Every structure is written in C-alpha cells, then in structure tokens.
A tleap script that builds the chain and sets N, CA, C and O, in Angstrom:
source leaprc.protein.ff14SB
mol = sequence {
  NMET SER CYS ASP ASP ASN ASP VAL ASP CYS
  THR GLU VAL LEU ASP ARG VAL TYR ASP PHE
  LEU ASP GLN GLU LEU ASP SER ARG THR LEU
  THR TYR ASP GLU ILE LYS ALA HIE LEU GLU
  GLN CYS ARG PRO CYS MET SER THR TYR ASP
  ILE GLU ARG VAL ILE ARG GLU ALA LEU ALA
  ARG SER CYS GLY CYS GLU HIE ALA PRO ASP
  GLU LEU LYS SER ARG ILE ARG ALA ARG ILE
  GLU GLN VAL ARG VAL GLN ILE SER GLN THR
  CPRO
}
set mol.1.N position { 0.859 -1.166 0.000 }
set mol.1.CA position { 0.000 0.000 0.000 }
set mol.1.C position { 0.899 1.220 0.000 }
set mol.1.O position { 1.989 1.221 0.572 }
set mol.2.N position { 0.420 2.233 -0.644 }
set mol.2.CA position { 1.193 3.451 -0.731 }
set mol.2.C position { 0.261 4.623 -0.934 }
set mol.2.O position { -0.873 4.457 -1.383 }
set mol.3.N position { 0.738 5.807 -0.604 }
set mol.3.CA position { -0.042 7.015 -0.829 }
set mol.3.C position { 0.876 8.068 -1.428 }
set mol.3.O position { 1.942 7.740 -1.948 }
set mol.4.N position { 0.474 9.316 -1.361 }
set mol.4.CA position { 1.259 10.388 -1.963 }
set mol.4.C position { 2.487 10.767 -1.152 }
set mol.4.O position { 3.312 11.547 -1.628 }
set mol.5.N position { 2.633 10.246 0.045 }
set mol.5.CA position { 3.770 10.567 0.897 }
set mol.5.C position { 4.957 9.706 0.474 }
set mol.5.O position { 5.035 8.530 0.829 }
set mol.6.N position { 5.866 10.285 -0.272 }
set mol.6.CA position { 7.010 9.528 -0.778 }
set mol.6.C position { 8.052 9.257 0.293 }
set mol.6.O position { 8.891 8.371 0.131 }
set mol.7.N position { 8.011 10.010 1.388 }
set mol.7.CA position { 9.010 9.853 2.434 }
set mol.7.C position { 8.747 8.648 3.327 }
set mol.7.O position { 9.682 8.053 3.862 }
set mol.8.N position { 7.483 8.287 3.489 }
set mol.8.CA position { 7.127 7.225 4.423 }
set mol.8.C position { 6.227 6.219 3.712 }
set mol.8.O position { 5.238 6.592 3.081 }
set mol.9.N position { 6.577 4.953 3.821 }
set mol.9.CA position { 5.815 3.873 3.194 }
set mol.9.C position { 4.665 3.440 4.102 }
set mol.9.O position { 4.849 3.288 5.310 }
set mol.10.N position { 3.501 3.247 3.533 }
set mol.10.CA position { 2.326 2.842 4.309 }
set mol.10.C position { 2.572 1.539 5.072 }
set mol.10.O position { 2.171 1.407 6.228 }
set mol.11.N position { 3.218 0.597 4.435 }
set mol.11.CA position { 3.479 -0.683 5.089 }
set mol.11.C position { 4.297 -0.486 6.355 }
set mol.11.O position { 4.030 -1.112 7.381 }
set mol.12.N position { 5.290 0.384 6.278 }
set mol.12.CA position { 6.118 0.645 7.452 }
set mol.12.C position { 5.303 1.307 8.564 }
set mol.12.O position { 5.470 0.981 9.739 }
set mol.13.N position { 4.423 2.235 8.191 }
set mol.13.CA position { 3.573 2.893 9.187 }
set mol.13.C position { 2.658 1.871 9.839 }
set mol.13.O position { 2.547 1.831 11.064 }
set mol.14.N position { 2.004 1.049 9.036 }
set mol.14.CA position { 1.060 0.076 9.592 }
set mol.14.C position { 1.767 -0.992 10.423 }
set mol.14.O position { 1.181 -1.532 11.362 }
set mol.15.N position { 3.020 -1.303 10.086 }
set mol.15.CA position { 3.796 -2.237 10.906 }
set mol.15.C position { 4.105 -1.651 12.284 }
set mol.15.O position { 4.360 -2.390 13.234 }
set mol.16.N position { 4.081 -0.329 12.388 }
set mol.16.CA position { 4.428 0.346 13.638 }
set mol.16.C position { 3.222 0.913 14.383 }
set mol.16.O position { 3.386 1.579 15.405 }
set mol.17.N position { 2.013 0.658 13.883 }
set mol.17.CA position { 0.808 1.221 14.506 }
set mol.17.C position { 0.691 0.822 15.972 }
set mol.17.O position { 0.362 1.659 16.813 }
set mol.18.N position { 0.954 -0.443 16.293 }
set mol.18.CA position { 0.830 -0.886 17.681 }
set mol.18.C position { 1.861 -0.202 18.571 }
set mol.18.O position { 1.552 0.224 19.684 }
set mol.19.N position { 3.084 -0.102 18.069 }
set mol.19.CA position { 4.119 0.591 18.845 }
set mol.19.C position { 3.764 2.064 19.017 }
set mol.19.O position { 4.005 2.645 20.076 }
set mol.20.N position { 3.195 2.664 17.980 }
set mol.20.CA position { 2.776 4.063 18.039 }
set mol.20.C position { 1.670 4.238 19.086 }
set mol.20.O position { 1.729 5.153 19.907 }
set mol.21.N position { 0.674 3.367 19.055 }
set mol.21.CA position { -0.423 3.441 20.018 }
set mol.21.C position { 0.063 3.235 21.444 }
set mol.21.O position { -0.428 3.876 22.373 }
set mol.22.N position { 1.024 2.344 21.613 }
set mol.22.CA position { 1.554 2.041 22.946 }
set mol.22.C position { 2.652 3.012 23.377 }
set mol.22.O position { 3.165 2.936 24.493 }
set mol.23.N position { 2.998 3.921 22.475 }
set mol.23.CA position { 4.102 4.860 22.704 }
set mol.23.C position { 5.378 4.098 23.046 }
set mol.23.O position { 6.083 4.418 24.004 }
set mol.24.N position { 5.651 3.080 22.230 }
set mol.24.CA position { 6.824 2.234 22.436 }
set mol.24.C position { 7.718 2.183 21.202 }
set mol.24.O position { 8.421 1.194 20.992 }
set mol.25.N position { 7.703 3.226 20.390 }
set mol.25.CA position { 8.588 3.255 19.234 }
set mol.25.C position { 10.031 3.294 19.702 }
set mol.25.O position { 10.354 3.943 20.697 }
set mol.26.N position { 10.897 2.596 18.978 }
set mol.26.CA position { 12.308 2.669 19.323 }
set mol.26.C position { 13.034 3.528 18.290 }
set mol.26.O position { 12.453 3.932 17.282 }
set mol.27.N position { 14.279 3.793 18.550 }
set mol.27.CA position { 15.035 4.717 17.702 }
set mol.27.C position { 15.350 4.150 16.321 }
set mol.27.O position { 15.811 4.885 15.448 }
set mol.28.N position { 15.112 2.874 16.110 }
set mol.28.CA position { 15.407 2.258 14.813 }
set mol.28.C position { 14.254 2.411 13.830 }
set mol.28.O position { 14.379 2.026 12.668 }
set mol.29.N position { 13.154 2.957 14.274 }
set mol.29.CA position { 11.967 3.034 13.430 }
set mol.29.C position { 11.597 4.480 13.148 }
set mol.29.O position { 12.338 5.409 13.470 }
set mol.30.N position { 10.456 4.641 12.550 }
set mol.30.CA position { 9.928 5.983 12.289 }
set mol.30.C position { 9.696 6.715 13.603 }
set mol.30.O position { 9.466 6.090 14.639 }
set mol.31.N position { 9.755 8.018 13.556 }
set mol.31.CA position { 9.483 8.811 14.752 }
set mol.31.C position { 7.981 9.003 14.905 }
set mol.31.O position { 7.214 8.769 13.971 }
set mol.32.N position { 7.574 9.429 16.090 }
set mol.32.CA position { 6.161 9.723 16.334 }
set mol.32.C position { 5.671 10.796 15.367 }
set mol.32.O position { 4.571 10.694 14.824 }
set mol.33.N position { 6.489 11.821 15.156 }
set mol.33.CA position { 6.090 12.913 14.268 }
set mol.33.C position { 5.929 12.444 12.826 }
set mol.33.O position { 5.014 12.883 12.129 }
set mol.34.N position { 6.812 11.554 12.375 }
set mol.34.CA position { 6.707 11.032 11.007 }
set mol.34.C position { 5.428 10.210 10.834 }
set mol.34.O position { 4.725 10.344 9.832 }
set mol.35.N position { 5.136 9.365 11.814 }
set mol.35.CA position { 3.927 8.546 11.725 }
set mol.35.C position { 2.689 9.426 11.812 }
set mol.35.O position { 1.750 9.251 11.036 }
set mol.36.N position { 2.676 10.358 12.736 }
set mol.36.CA position { 1.530 11.260 12.885 }
set mol.36.C position { 1.288 12.041 11.597 }
set mol.36.O position { 0.147 12.152 11.148 }
set mol.37.N position { 2.346 12.583 11.001 }
set mol.37.CA position { 2.216 13.336 9.757 }
set mol.37.C position { 1.677 12.449 8.641 }
set mol.37.O position { 0.834 12.873 7.851 }
set mol.38.N position { 2.171 11.215 8.582 }
set mol.38.CA position { 1.695 10.289 7.554 }
set mol.38.C position { 0.215 9.979 7.750 }
set mol.38.O position { -0.562 10.000 6.795 }
set mol.39.N position { -0.169 9.694 8.985 }
set mol.39.CA position { -1.573 9.374 9.262 }
set mol.39.C position { -2.487 10.540 8.893 }
set mol.39.O position { -3.595 10.324 8.400 }
set mol.40.N position { -2.040 11.759 9.124 }
set mol.40.CA position { -2.851 12.932 8.793 }
set mol.40.C position { -3.039 13.107 7.293 }
set mol.40.O position { -4.003 13.741 6.865 }
set mol.41.N position { -2.131 12.554 6.483 }
set mol.41.CA position { -2.186 12.719 5.031 }
set mol.41.C position { -2.723 11.496 4.293 }
set mol.41.O position { -3.097 11.596 3.124 }
set mol.42.N position { -2.766 10.352 4.956 }
set mol.42.CA position { -3.103 9.099 4.265 }
set mol.42.C position { -4.385 8.501 4.852 }
set mol.42.O position { -4.373 7.962 5.959 }
set mol.43.N position { -5.469 8.597 4.119 }
set mol.43.CA position { -6.761 8.096 4.619 }
set mol.43.C position { -6.769 6.599 4.907 }
set mol.43.O position { -7.282 6.196 5.951 }
set mol.44.N position { -6.221 5.750 4.026 }
set mol.44.CA position { -6.243 4.310 4.338 }
set mol.44.C position { -5.500 3.974 5.632 }
set mol.44.O position { -5.972 3.162 6.429 }
set mol.45.N position { -4.349 4.593 5.837 }
set mol.45.CA position { -3.591 4.336 7.072 }
set mol.45.C position { -4.332 4.889 8.282 }
set mol.45.O position { -4.364 4.252 9.334 }
set mol.46.N position { -4.924 6.063 8.142 }
set mol.46.CA position { -5.676 6.657 9.247 }
set mol.46.C position { -6.869 5.777 9.605 }
set mol.46.O position { -7.197 5.622 10.782 }
set mol.47.N position { -7.509 5.211 8.613 }
set mol.47.CA position { -8.648 4.330 8.858 }
set mol.47.C position { -8.218 3.107 9.661 }
set mol.47.O position { -8.890 2.725 10.620 }
set mol.48.N position { -7.108 2.495 9.275 }
set mol.48.CA position { -6.590 1.341 10.006 }
set mol.48.C position { -6.197 1.739 11.424 }
set mol.48.O position { -6.497 1.025 12.381 }
set mol.49.N position { -5.535 2.866 11.554 }
set mol.49.CA position { -5.145 3.372 12.866 }
set mol.49.C position { -6.374 3.586 13.742 }
set mol.49.O position { -6.383 3.187 14.906 }
set mol.50.N position { -7.408 4.212 13.192 }
set mol.50.CA position { -8.627 4.479 13.962 }
set mol.50.C position { -9.293 3.190 14.434 }
set mol.50.O position { -9.771 3.115 15.566 }
set mol.51.N position { -9.325 2.186 13.579 }
set mol.51.CA position { -9.921 0.898 13.957 }
set mol.51.C position { -9.156 0.310 15.141 }
set mol.51.O position { -9.765 -0.124 16.120 }
set mol.52.N position { -7.839 0.293 15.057 }
set mol.52.CA position { -7.020 -0.257 16.143 }
set mol.52.C position { -7.198 0.549 17.424 }
set mol.52.O position { -7.286 -0.020 18.512 }
set mol.53.N position { -7.252 1.860 17.298 }
set mol.53.CA position { -7.416 2.736 18.468 }
set mol.53.C position { -8.752 2.475 19.154 }
set mol.53.O position { -8.812 2.384 20.380 }
set mol.54.N position { -9.827 2.353 18.370 }
set mol.54.CA position { -11.157 2.121 18.934 }
set mol.54.C position { -11.222 0.754 19.610 }
set mol.54.O position { -11.814 0.621 20.681 }
set mol.55.N position { -10.622 -0.253 18.999 }
set mol.55.CA position { -10.602 -1.589 19.607 }
set mol.55.C position { -9.870 -1.550 20.944 }
set mol.55.O position { -10.336 -2.124 21.929 }
set mol.56.N position { -8.740 -0.882 20.977 }
set mol.56.CA position { -7.980 -0.787 22.227 }
set mol.56.C position { -8.761 -0.046 23.304 }
set mol.56.O position { -8.745 -0.440 24.470 }
set mol.57.N position { -9.441 1.022 22.913 }
set mol.57.CA position { -10.234 1.768 23.890 }
set mol.57.C position { -11.358 0.907 24.449 }
set mol.57.O position { -11.629 0.939 25.650 }
set mol.58.N position { -12.015 0.135 23.578 }
set mol.58.CA position { -13.090 -0.748 24.038 }
set mol.58.C position { -12.544 -1.828 24.979 }
set mol.58.O position { -13.158 -2.139 25.999 }
set mol.59.N position { -11.405 -2.385 24.634 }
set mol.59.CA position { -10.791 -3.390 25.502 }
set mol.59.C position { -10.390 -2.794 26.844 }
set mol.59.O position { -10.569 -3.422 27.887 }
set mol.60.N position { -9.856 -1.598 26.815 }
set mol.60.CA position { -9.447 -0.944 28.064 }
set mol.60.C position { -10.645 -0.709 28.973 }
set mol.60.O position { -10.554 -0.880 30.189 }
set mol.61.N position { -11.765 -0.318 28.380 }
set mol.61.CA position { -12.972 -0.090 29.192 }
set mol.61.C position { -13.502 -1.389 29.779 }
set mol.61.O position { -13.943 -1.417 30.928 }
set mol.62.N position { -13.463 -2.459 29.001 }
set mol.62.CA position { -14.054 -3.705 29.479 }
set mol.62.C position { -13.102 -4.508 30.368 }
set mol.62.O position { -13.551 -5.361 31.134 }
set mol.63.N position { -11.814 -4.250 30.279 }
set mol.63.CA position { -10.859 -4.991 31.101 }
set mol.63.C position { -10.496 -4.256 32.380 }
set mol.63.O position { -9.761 -4.791 33.210 }
set mol.64.N position { -10.987 -3.066 32.549 }
set mol.64.CA position { -10.694 -2.321 33.770 }
set mol.64.C position { -9.231 -1.989 33.902 }
set mol.64.O position { -8.580 -1.600 32.933 }
set mol.65.N position { -8.731 -2.139 35.071 }
set mol.65.CA position { -7.346 -1.754 35.360 }
set mol.65.C position { -6.384 -2.934 35.338 }
set mol.65.O position { -5.226 -2.793 35.732 }
set mol.66.N position { -6.838 -4.076 34.890 }
set mol.66.CA position { -5.960 -5.236 34.849 }
set mol.66.C position { -4.932 -5.059 33.737 }
set mol.66.O position { -5.264 -4.653 32.623 }
set mol.67.N position { -3.688 -5.370 34.055 }
set mol.67.CA position { -2.611 -5.272 33.078 }
set mol.67.C position { -1.999 -6.649 32.876 }
set mol.67.O position { -1.863 -7.433 33.815 }
set mol.68.N position { -1.634 -6.925 31.630 }
set mol.68.CA position { -0.990 -8.196 31.332 }
set mol.68.C position { 0.415 -8.199 31.920 }
set mol.68.O position { 1.086 -7.167 31.930 }
set mol.69.N position { 0.864 -9.355 32.411 }
set mol.69.CA position { 2.233 -9.454 32.928 }
set mol.69.C position { 3.244 -9.169 31.818 }
set mol.69.O position { 2.987 -9.454 30.648 }
set mol.70.N position { 4.389 -8.607 32.188 }
set mol.70.CA position { 5.419 -8.269 31.204 }
set mol.70.C position { 5.866 -9.487 30.402 }
set mol.70.O position { 6.132 -9.382 29.205 }
set mol.71.N position { 5.947 -10.634 31.058 }
set mol.71.CA position { 6.360 -11.857 30.354 }
set mol.71.C position { 5.367 -12.210 29.250 }
set mol.71.O position { 5.774 -12.604 28.158 }
set mol.72.N position { 4.079 -12.073 29.522 }
set mol.72.CA position { 3.060 -12.345 28.520 }
set mol.72.C position { 3.175 -11.360 27.362 }
set mol.72.O position { 3.091 -11.759 26.201 }
set mol.73.N position { 3.363 -10.093 27.665 }
set mol.73.CA position { 3.522 -9.084 26.617 }
set mol.73.C position { 4.707 -9.424 25.717 }
set mol.73.O position { 4.620 -9.315 24.494 }
set mol.74.N position { 5.801 -9.833 26.328 }
set mol.74.CA position { 7.004 -10.182 25.561 }
set mol.74.C position { 6.754 -11.376 24.653 }
set mol.74.O position { 7.174 -11.382 23.496 }
set mol.75.N position { 6.073 -12.381 25.175 }
set mol.75.CA position { 5.775 -13.571 24.364 }
set mol.75.C position { 4.851 -13.225 23.204 }
set mol.75.O position { 5.036 -13.724 22.095 }
set mol.76.N position { 3.867 -12.381 23.449 }
set mol.76.CA position { 2.937 -11.986 22.390 }
set mol.76.C position { 3.670 -11.195 21.314 }
set mol.76.O position { 3.488 -11.452 20.124 }
set mol.77.N position { 4.490 -10.244 21.718 }
set mol.77.CA position { 5.253 -9.452 20.737 }
set mol.77.C position { 6.177 -10.332 19.913 }
set mol.77.O position { 6.304 -10.139 18.704 }
set mol.78.N position { 6.828 -11.302 20.563 }
set mol.78.CA position { 7.727 -12.214 19.851 }
set mol.78.C position { 6.947 -13.033 18.826 }
set mol.78.O position { 7.412 -13.243 17.706 }
set mol.79.N position { 5.774 -13.487 19.209 }
set mol.79.CA position { 4.953 -14.285 18.287 }
set mol.79.C position { 4.462 -13.436 17.112 }
set mol.79.O position { 4.456 -13.896 15.971 }
set mol.80.N position { 4.058 -12.216 17.389 }
set mol.80.CA position { 3.625 -11.308 16.321 }
set mol.80.C position { 4.767 -11.091 15.334 }
set mol.80.O position { 4.553 -11.098 14.122 }
set mol.81.N position { 5.967 -10.900 15.845 }
set mol.81.CA position { 7.127 -10.690 14.973 }
set mol.81.C position { 7.396 -11.936 14.134 }
set mol.81.O position { 7.736 -11.821 12.956 }
set mol.82.N position { 7.248 -13.132 14.725 }
set mol.82.CA position { 7.427 -14.375 13.970 }
set mol.82.C position { 6.432 -14.453 12.825 }
set mol.82.O position { 6.795 -14.821 11.708 }
set mol.83.N position { 5.188 -14.112 13.094 }
set mol.83.CA position { 4.148 -14.159 12.063 }
set mol.83.C position { 4.449 -13.136 10.971 }
set mol.83.O position { 4.288 -13.429 9.786 }
set mol.84.N position { 4.885 -11.941 11.358 }
set mol.84.CA position { 5.243 -10.921 10.348 }
set mol.84.C position { 6.340 -11.424 9.430 }
set mol.84.O position { 6.271 -11.234 8.216 }
set mol.85.N position { 7.361 -12.070 10.006 }
set mol.85.CA position { 8.462 -12.589 9.210 }
set mol.85.C position { 7.950 -13.672 8.265 }
set mol.85.O position { 8.306 -13.691 7.087 }
set mol.86.N position { 7.107 -14.580 8.784 }
set mol.86.CA position { 6.555 -15.629 7.946 }
set mol.86.C position { 5.744 -15.061 6.802 }
set mol.86.O position { 5.845 -15.538 5.672 }
set mol.87.N position { 4.941 -14.049 7.081 }
set mol.87.CA position { 4.115 -13.434 6.046 }
set mol.87.C position { 4.984 -12.729 5.015 }
set mol.87.O position { 4.724 -12.815 3.814 }
set mol.88.N position { 6.011 -12.033 5.480 }
set mol.88.CA position { 6.881 -11.304 4.542 }
set mol.88.C position { 7.689 -12.247 3.662 }
set mol.88.O position { 8.111 -11.859 2.572 }
set mol.89.N position { 7.915 -13.485 4.115 }
set mol.89.CA position { 8.672 -14.459 3.335 }
set mol.89.C position { 7.781 -15.297 2.429 }
set mol.89.O position { 8.280 -16.061 1.602 }
set mol.90.N position { 6.463 -15.159 2.578 }
set mol.90.CA position { 5.525 -15.914 1.749 }
set mol.90.C position { 5.408 -15.252 0.392 }
set mol.90.O position { 5.145 -14.053 0.304 }
set mol.91.N position { 5.605 -16.037 -0.683 }
set mol.91.CA position { 5.517 -15.450 -2.033 }
set mol.91.C position { 4.137 -14.997 -2.402 }
set mol.91.O position { 3.928 -14.489 -3.503 }
savepdb mol mol.pdb
quit
C-alpha cells in the first residue's frame, strides 16, 4: 500500500501502529512525528489506525485496570514478529 507521501511507506507505518499506540517506538523506526504526519495525510492508514485505536479503547474499558504481565507481553510481541516474518517471506 502506498499514498502520496514519498518519504514514508504505508506498510512501514502500519507495521508500527501498535508501537505508536503504545508509545513504544524505538530509535530504529519511524518517529512519532513522522507517523503522525503520515496518518494525517493518508486516509487508508488513518482508517486502520482508527480501527485499532477504537478496539484498544473498548478493551481498556471492558478490562478495567488489569494489566498483562510483562512476560506475557514479551511472548505476544515475539509471536507477532514471527508471524510478520513468515508473512513477509511468503511469495
């Protein structure tokens, strides 16, 4: 997917949406300002971002103040990364 923003690729933005929402971007990726600027200019990416944001808000309301253990978060992130790699290697 791509839009008129030649500086930032939609795929890269969407790969970082969860990190952006969690405010967990690292220095090896796009900055918050780059992602925010891209989302403001790209309707398809903004739509995906909005869907994820609304889902997270609904989950936060229904789960109350319970937080997942750090070990569980790490395992989930590792599994998500494995799936991303598998998908990117699929022809």
